[in-house]
C-alpha positions in Angstrom: 27.5 -27.4 -8.2 28.0 -23.7 -8.7 25.7 -21.9 -11.1 28.4 -19.3 -11.7 30.0 -21.7 -14.2 26.7 -22.6 -15.8 25.2 -19.5 -17.4 22.9 -21.6 -19.6 21.4 -23.3 -16.5 20.8 -19.9 -15.0 18.8 -18.9 -18.1 16.9 -22.2 -17.8 15.7 -21.2 -14.3 14.7 -17.7 -15.6 16.9 -15.9 -13.2 17.4 -12.2 -13.8 20.9 -10.7 -13.3 21.8 -7.2 -12.3 23.0 -6.1 -15.7 19.9 -7.3 -17.5 17.7 -5.8 -14.8 19.4 -2.5 -15.2 19.5 -2.4 -19.0 16.2 -4.1 -20.0 13.9 -3.1 -17.2 15.0 -0.2 -15.0 16.6 2.0 -17.7 14.0 1.2 -20.3 10.9 1.5 -18.2 11.8 4.1 -15.5 12.1 7.7 -16.6 15.0 9.3 -14.7 12.9 12.4 -14.0 10.5 10.3 -11.9 13.2 9.0 -9.5 12.8 11.8 -7.0 9.3 10.7 -6.4 10.5 7.5 -4.7 14.0 8.5 -3.6 12.5 11.1 -1.3 10.3 9.2 1.2 8.5 12.5 2.2 7.5 13.1 -1.5 6.4 9.5 -1.7 4.2 9.8 1.4 2.6 13.0 0.3 1.9 11.7 -3.2 0.3 8.6 -1.6 -1.8 10.7 0.8 -3.1 12.8 -2.2 -4.1 9.6 -4.0 -5.8 8.1 -1.0 -3.2 5.4 -0.5 -3.0 4.1 3.0 0.4 5.0 4.7 1.6 5.3 8.3 0.4 8.6 9.8 2.8 11.4 9.5 3.5 13.1 12.9 5.9 15.7 11.7 8.9 16.7 9.6 12.1 18.3 10.8 14.0 20.2 8.1 16.5 22.4 10.0 18.7 22.0 13.0 17.0 24.6 15.1 13.7 22.6 14.8 15.2 19.7 16.9 14.4 21.8 19.9 10.7 21.3 19.1 10.8 17.5 19.0 8.8 17.3 22.3 6.0 19.4 20.7 5.9 17.2 17.6 5.8 14.0 19.5 3.1 15.3 21.8 1.5 12.3 23.6 2.9 9.7 21.2 4.9 7.1 23.2 6.0 5.1 20.2 7.0 6.3 16.8 9.5 6.0 14.0 12.1 8.5 12.9 13.7 8.1 9.5 15.7 10.1 6.8 13.7 11.2 3.8 16.6 10.2 1.5 17.8 7.1 3.4 18.4 3.7 1.9 19.0 0.2 3.1 17.3 0.8 6.4 20.1 3.1 7.5 19.2 5.9 9.9 15.8 4.5 10.9 15.1 4.7 14.6 12.2 2.8 16.0 10.9 3.7 19.4 8.5 1.2 21.0 7.7 3.0 24.2 8.9 5.1 27.1 10.2 4.5 30.6 10.1 7.7 32.6 12.1 10.3 30.7 13.7 7.7 28.4 12.7 6.3 25.1 12.9 2.5 24.5 14.1 0.8 21.3 12.9 -2.6 20.2 16.0 -4.2 21.6 15.4 -2.7 25.0 18.0 0.0 24.7 17.0 3.3 26.4 17.6 6.7 24.8 17.4 10.2 26.3 15.6 13.0 24.5 19.0 14.5 23.8 20.0 11.2 22.1 16.9 11.5 19.9 17.8 15.1 19.0 21.4 14.0 18.2 20.1 11.2 15.9 17.8 13.7 14.1 20.8 16.1 13.8 22.8 13.4 12.1 19.9 12.8 9.7 19.7 16.5 8.8 23.4 16.6 8.1 23.1 13.9 5.5 24.8 11.0 7.4 22.3 8.5 6.1 21.2 10.1 2.8 21.8 8.5 -0.6 24.3 11.1 -1.7 25.4 12.6 1.6 23.6 15.8 1.1 21.4 17.6 3.7 18.3 15.7 4.5 15.0 15.8 6.3 13.8 13.7 9.3 10.3 12.1 9.1 8.5 11.3 12.3 5.6 8.9 11.8 3.3 6.2 13.3 5.0 3.0 14.4 3.3 0.0 12.7 2.1 -2.7 15.0 2.5 -5.9 13.0 -0.3 -8.5 12.6 -0.1 -11.2 15.2 0.0 -13.9 12.5 3.7 -13.0 12.0 4.6 -13.1 15.7 6.3 -16.5 15.6 8.4 -15.7 12.5 9.7 -12.2 13.4 12.3 -11.0 15.9 11.6 -7.7 17.7 10.5 -5.8 14.6 7.9 -5.3 11.9 8.1 -7.6 8.8 7.3 -6.0 5.5 6.3 -7.3 2.1 8.2 -6.3 -1.1 6.1 -6.6 -4.3 7.8 -6.2 -7.6 5.5 -4.5 -10.1 6.2 -4.3 -13.9 4.1 -2.3 -16.3 1.6 -1.9 -13.5 1.3 -5.7 -12.9 2.8 -7.5 -9.9 5.4 -10.1 -10.9 6.9 -11.4 -7.6 6.6 -10.9 -3.8 8.4 -11.8 -0.6 8.2 -10.9 3.1 11.2 -9.7 4.9 11.4 -11.0 8.4 13.4 -9.2 11.1 16.1 -11.2 12.9 18.4 -10.8 15.8 21.2 -10.2 13.3 19.3 -7.4 11.6 18.6 -5.8 15.0 14.8 -6.1 14.4 14.9 -4.4 11.0 13.3 -5.9 7.9 16.4 -5.4 5.7 18.1 -8.4 4.0 21.4 -6.6 3.7 21.5 -6.2 7.5 20.6 -9.9 8.1 16.8 -10.1 7.8 15.3 -13.3 6.3 13.4 -13.3 3.0 10.2 -15.4 2.7 8.9 -16.1 -0.7 5.1 -15.7 -1.4 3.2 -17.3 -4.2 1.4 -14.5 -6.0 -1.7 -16.6 -6.9 -2.4 -17.8 -3.4 -0.6 -15.5 -1.0 0.9 -18.5 0.7 4.6 -18.6 1.7 6.7 -21.0 -0.4 10.3 -20.7 0.5 13.0 -18.6 2.1 16.5 -17.2 2.1 18.9 -16.1 4.7 22.3 -14.5 3.9 21.8 -15.8 0.3 21.2 -19.4 1.4 17.9 -21.3 1.2 16.3 -21.5 4.6 12.8 -22.5 5.7 13.1 -21.9 9.5 13.4 -18.5 11.2 16.9 -18.4 12.7 15.8 -17.0 16.1 12.3 -18.3 16.7 13.0 -21.7 15.0 9.5 -21.6 13.6 8.8 -22.8 10.0 8.1 -20.1 7.5 6.4 -22.5 5.0 2.7 -22.6 4.2 1.8 -19.3 5.9 -1.2 -17.6 4.5 -0.7 -13.8 4.2 -3.9 -11.9 5.4 -5.5 -9.5 2.9 -3.4 -10.8 0.1 -5.4 -9.3 -2.8 -5.6 -6.0 -1.0 -1.8 -6.0 -0.7 -1.4 -6.6 -4.5 -4.0 -4.0 -5.2 -2.1 -1.5 -3.0 1.2 -2.2 -4.7 -0.4 -1.7 -8.1 -1.9 1.6 -7.1 1.5 2.7 -5.9 3.0 2.0 -9.3 0.3 4.0 -11.0 0.9 6.9 -8.6 4.6 7.4 -9.5 4.3 6.1 -13.1 7.5 3.9 -12.8 7.4 0.8 -15.1 9.7 -1.3 -12.8 9.1 -0.8 -9.1 9.5 -2.3 -5.7 6.6 -1.5 -3.3 7.2 -2.1 0.4 4.0 -2.8 2.3 3.5 -3.5 6.0 0.6 -5.2 7.7 -0.7 -3.3 10.7 -2.9 -5.3 13.1 -5.5 -2.6 13.2 -5.2 -0.6 10.0 -4.4 -3.4 7.6 -2.0 -3.0 4.6 0.0 0.3 4.6 2.5 1.4 2.0 5.9 2.1 3.7 8.1 3.2 0.8 8.8 2.6 -2.9 12.0 1.7 -4.7 13.0 2.4 -8.3 15.9 -0.1 -8.2 14.5 -3.1 -6.3 17.0 -5.9 -5.7 16.9 -9.4 -6.9 16.7 -11.3 -3.6 13.0 -11.9 -4.3 14.2 -14.6 -6.7 16.2 -16.3 -3.9 13.3 -16.2 -1.5 10.9 -17.8 -4.0 13.5 -20.1 -5.6 12.2 -18.8 -8.9 13.5 -16.4 -11.5 11.7 -13.2 -12.5 12.2 -13.5 -16.3 9.2 -15.7 -17.1 6.7 -13.2 -15.7 8.6 -10.1 -16.9 8.9 -11.4 -20.4 5.3 -12.5 -20.5 4.1 -9.0 -19.4 6.6 -7.3 -21.8 5.1 -9.2 -24.7 1.6 -8.0 -23.9 0.3 -5.4 -26.4 -2.5 -4.4 -24.0 -2.3 -3.9 -20.2 -5.7 -3.5 -18.5 -6.4 -0.1 -17.0 -8.4 -1.6 -14.2 -6.3 -2.3 -11.1 -8.3 -5.4 -10.2 -7.9 -6.8 -13.7 -4.1 -6.3 -13.4 -4.0 -8.1 -10.1 -6.0 -11.0 -11.6 -3.5 -11.0 -14.6 -0.5 -11.3 -12.2 -2.1 -14.2 -10.4 -2.9 -15.9 -13.7 0.6 -15.6 -15.0 2.0 -16.9 -11.7 -0.1 -20.0 -11.8 1.0 -20.6 -15.4 4.7 -20.5 -14.5 5.2 -22.8 -11.5 8.3 -22.4 -9.3 11.5 -23.5 -10.9 12.9 -24.7 -7.6 16.3 -26.3 -7.0 18.5 -23.2 -7.1 21.7 -24.8 -5.8 23.7 -21.6 -5.4 21.4 -18.7 -4.9 24.2 -16.3 -4.1 25.1 -16.3 -7.8 21.8 -14.6 -8.7 23.3 -11.2 -7.8 26.3 -11.8 -10.0 26.3 -9.3 -13.0 
């Protein structure tokens, strides 16, 4: 039975729609002047570094076309790296190089690129091909994350990341985005990655979504995504909370990756996080959002806010049974 025809039942499941998200949470709690802090990934990274927040190492930045000639000097001895636009969105324009074969660079899917191809990609970034508004952009070159082996069986040729939704400095929901063959190894749901729900209180996976449909098995590895314990879970929530404090946005999506040697790293932040986290968890956001909005006092201490988020999560068990999750994104 479709939930599109049952608005009351949608409310019963505590599902948050786009219009309510925009009006009640993004517009009300995110000052417009702060958006550039997260819309520009270079600004975000530099802010994080200044606050001592762990991020992938920055190898270099290319801001003008003539600087593409110096790419070899920037890369130095690095044989693997990531190039991405400072103003990109939806994973567009991100180039992941996993190694080299002679004079060629290798992508995660095995495709080989020449140095001239790398320069051409950077040139496209600078011209604004992948930027949010099509304006001139910057190319960021940074450390390539090596994902924790615990995720090896549920990821296809790419690095999974964890999206944590933070409201008023308190985490309210989380999911892991798992690369698939369809997403070309990228952790982006719009490109075909899989979302895996994570229980805030325990850090254990509790559901999944693929192309807006419930799914509990990775489409490529055929491994179950249920009951997986996320390493360093409290550290991940702590890091997401720190990120929200750094940019002072009331409603925020923090994207965090798990490096096998460095642990949790902040990848980027989003002032307009999507609603697919509800599909992955089979649980609406409204219960936790409204509970936090009703609080007259939010603890200043980060650890206290993490504990608060886990307490709220345990008090509001999963709604479950979302029959038509695609309708969650309906305004």
